[in-house]
C-alpha positions as CSV (number, residue, x, y, z in Angstrom):
1,X,-17.1,-25.4,11.2
2,X,-17.5,-22.0,12.9
3,X,-18.8,-18.6,12.1
4,X,-17.9,-15.1,13.3
5,X,-20.8,-13.9,15.3
6,X,-19.5,-10.6,16.7
7,X,-16.7,-8.0,16.6
8,X,-16.5,-5.3,19.3
9,X,-14.1,-2.4,19.2
10,X,-12.3,-1.9,22.5
11,X,-10.3,1.0,21.1
12,X,-8.7,1.8,17.7
13,X,-6.1,-1.0,18.1
14,X,-8.0,-3.7,19.9
15,X,-10.9,-6.0,18.9
16,X,-12.8,-8.7,20.7
17,X,-14.0,-11.3,18.2
18,X,-16.7,-13.9,19.1
19,X,-17.2,-17.2,17.3
20,X,-20.3,-19.4,17.6
21,X,-18.1,-22.3,18.8
22,X,-14.6,-22.8,20.1
23,X,-11.9,-24.0,17.8
24,X,-8.4,-25.4,18.4
25,X,-6.3,-22.3,18.6
26,X,-3.5,-23.7,16.4
27,X,-5.8,-23.0,13.4
28,X,-6.5,-19.3,13.9
29,X,-4.4,-17.9,16.8
30,X,-2.2,-16.0,14.5
31,X,-2.8,-12.5,13.1
32,X,-1.5,-13.7,9.7
33,X,-4.6,-15.9,9.3
34,X,-7.0,-12.9,9.4
35,X,-7.7,-10.1,6.9
36,X,-9.2,-6.7,7.6
37,X,-10.9,-5.1,4.5
38,X,-11.2,-1.4,4.8
39,X,-13.8,0.9,3.3
40,X,-13.0,3.8,1.0
41,X,-11.4,6.7,3.0
42,X,-10.3,4.5,5.9
43,X,-6.7,3.6,6.8
44,X,-5.6,0.1,5.7
45,X,-5.0,-2.1,8.8
46,X,-3.6,-5.6,9.5
47,X,-4.4,-8.0,12.3
48,X,-1.1,-8.2,14.1
49,X,-2.1,-10.9,16.7
50,X,-5.1,-13.1,17.5
51,X,-5.2,-14.7,20.9
52,X,-8.0,-16.9,22.3
53,X,-8.8,-16.2,25.9
54,X,-8.5,-19.9,26.7
55,X,-7.9,-23.2,24.9
56,X,-10.7,-23.9,22.5
57,X,-12.3,-20.6,23.5
58,X,-14.8,-18.9,21.2
59,X,-13.6,-15.4,22.3
60,X,-10.5,-14.0,20.5
61,X,-8.6,-10.8,21.4
62,X,-7.0,-9.1,18.4
63,X,-4.5,-6.3,18.1
64,X,-4.5,-4.3,14.8
65,X,-2.2,-1.8,13.4
66,X,-2.2,1.0,12.3
67,X,-5.1,2.4,14.2
68,X,-8.7,1.9,12.9
69,X,-10.3,4.9,11.4
70,X,-13.2,6.2,13.6
71,X,-16.6,6.2,12.0
72,X,-15.7,3.7,9.3
73,X,-17.0,0.1,8.8
74,X,-14.4,-2.6,8.3
75,X,-14.9,-6.3,7.4
76,X,-13.1,-9.1,9.2
77,X,-12.4,-12.3,7.2
78,X,-10.3,-15.5,7.5
79,X,-7.3,-15.4,5.2
80,X,-7.4,-17.7,2.2
81,X,-6.6,-21.2,3.2
82,X,-7.8,-20.9,6.8
83,X,-10.1,-23.8,7.5
84,X,-13.0,-23.9,9.9
85,X,-14.3,-20.4,9.7
86,X,-16.9,-19.9,6.9
87,X,-18.0,-16.3,6.9
88,X,-17.0,-12.6,7.0
89,X,-18.4,-10.0,9.3
90,X,-18.7,-6.2,9.0
91,X,-18.2,-4.0,12.1
92,X,-18.4,-0.3,12.7
93,X,-15.7,1.7,14.5
94,X,-17.4,4.3,16.8
95,X,-16.8,7.9,15.8
96,X,-15.7,8.7,19.4
97,X,-13.1,5.8,19.7
98,X,-10.3,6.4,22.0
99,X,-7.0,7.5,20.6
100,X,-4.2,4.9,19.9
101,X,-2.1,4.1,23.0
102,X,1.3,5.6,23.3
103,X,2.9,2.7,25.2
104,X,5.3,0.2,23.6
105,X,4.0,-3.3,22.7
106,X,5.6,-6.3,21.0
107,X,3.0,-5.9,18.2
108,X,3.4,-2.2,17.7
109,X,6.8,-1.1,19.1
110,X,6.5,2.7,18.3
111,X,4.6,5.4,20.1
112,X,2.7,7.7,17.7
113,X,5.5,10.3,17.3
114,X,8.1,7.6,16.7
115,X,5.9,5.9,14.1
116,X,5.4,9.3,12.3
117,X,9.2,9.9,12.4
118,X,9.8,6.4,11.1
119,X,7.4,6.9,8.2
120,X,8.9,10.3,7.3
121,X,12.4,8.8,7.3
122,X,11.3,5.9,5.1
123,X,9.6,8.4,2.7
124,X,12.9,10.2,2.4
125,X,14.7,6.9,1.9
126,X,12.2,6.0,-0.9
127,X,13.5,9.1,-2.7
128,X,17.1,8.5,-2.0
129,X,17.7,4.8,-2.0
130,X,16.4,1.3,-1.6
131,X,13.3,0.9,0.6
132,X,14.0,-0.6,4.0
133,X,11.9,-1.5,7.1
134,X,12.1,-3.9,10.1
135,X,10.1,-7.0,11.2
136,X,7.6,-6.5,13.9
137,X,7.2,-10.2,14.6
138,X,9.2,-13.3,13.9
139,X,9.0,-14.5,10.3
140,X,9.0,-18.3,9.5
141,X,7.9,-20.6,6.7
142,X,5.8,-22.6,6.0
143,X,2.5,-21.8,7.6
144,X,0.3,-24.9,7.3
145,X,-2.9,-22.8,6.9
146,X,-1.7,-20.2,4.4
147,X,-0.1,-20.0,1.0
148,X,3.1,-18.4,2.0
149,X,4.1,-16.6,5.2
150,X,3.2,-13.1,6.3
151,X,5.9,-10.6,7.3
152,X,4.6,-7.9,9.6
153,X,6.8,-4.8,9.2
154,X,7.0,-1.3,10.4
155,X,6.1,0.2,7.0
156,X,5.7,-1.0,3.4
157,X,6.4,2.4,1.8
158,X,7.7,1.8,-1.8
159,X,7.3,-1.9,-1.5
160,X,5.4,-3.0,-4.7
161,X,3.3,-6.1,-5.1
162,X,5.1,-9.2,-6.3
163,X,8.8,-8.5,-5.5
164,X,11.8,-9.7,-3.6
165,X,13.3,-8.7,-0.3
166,X,16.3,-9.5,1.9
167,X,15.6,-10.3,5.6
168,X,19.0,-10.6,7.2
169,X,21.0,-12.9,4.9
170,X,17.9,-14.6,3.5
171,X,16.2,-13.9,0.2
172,X,12.3,-13.9,0.1
173,X,9.7,-13.4,-2.6
174,X,6.3,-12.0,-1.7
175,X,3.0,-11.6,-3.5
176,X,1.1,-8.6,-2.1
177,X,1.4,-5.6,0.2
178,X,-0.7,-3.9,2.9
179,X,0.3,-1.0,5.2
180,X,2.2,-3.2,7.6
181,X,2.5,-6.6,6.0
182,X,4.2,-8.4,3.1
183,X,1.9,-11.4,2.3
184,X,2.6,-14.7,0.5
185,X,6.3,-14.7,1.5
186,X,8.4,-17.7,0.5
187,X,12.2,-18.0,1.2
188,X,14.5,-18.9,-1.6
189,X,16.3,-21.4,0.7
190,X,16.6,-22.2,4.4
191,X,12.8,-22.8,4.5
192,X,12.9,-24.0,8.1
193,X,14.7,-20.9,9.4
194,X,13.0,-18.3,11.6
195,X,13.9,-14.6,11.1
196,X,13.6,-12.8,14.4
197,X,11.6,-9.6,15.0
198,X,13.7,-6.5,14.7
199,X,15.6,-7.8,11.6
200,X,16.0,-5.2,8.8
201,X,14.0,-6.0,5.7
202,X,15.3,-4.5,2.4
203,X,13.7,-4.5,-1.0
204,X,15.9,-6.1,-3.6
205,X,17.6,-3.2,-5.4
206,X,17.2,-4.9,-8.7
207,X,13.4,-4.6,-8.4
208,X,13.5,-0.8,-7.7
209,X,12.6,1.1,-10.8
210,X,15.1,3.9,-11.8
211,X,14.2,7.4,-10.7
212,X,12.8,9.6,-13.5
């Protein structure tokens, strides 16, 4: 068993997490296996990737998105079903944290302006039609450590908890929503299929309530 002993904030998108002992990376080297709980007034964030610095290393580099809110205290926890880590740990984001990086990354493929434009476009789409977004990372099922897969997406505007979406030609159900993730995802069929990053994700039109 291991415990989280420290979380340091490199900047608003990067964390360095220290465990008391090294673990086999297969169990936790995946952003889907971690949860960030945010305080009131802070932006909701997801752990997009978790990478140990070496095999069985006790130091893990994490990328989060969207950016952490300066001056707020978050709590890092293992996702339900993740074995081997037994605690949660609160950490404070300095009030003078550096601004989010503008460069492109696999985990967060939009600079700030592009991300804002994407969100505005999706807000307009919410009013005009069926909510749609794109996968940030490959989506596959099952995950041996979680109850359902996690779909990391550009935005979850208008995606309600407990619904159905299409990823390419595959139908998925999901249980809950955060800013950039659909959690508890289970495909209706083709359960060994991997949906590649960049694939459009569209909410099932039958689950969208009629406009008033």
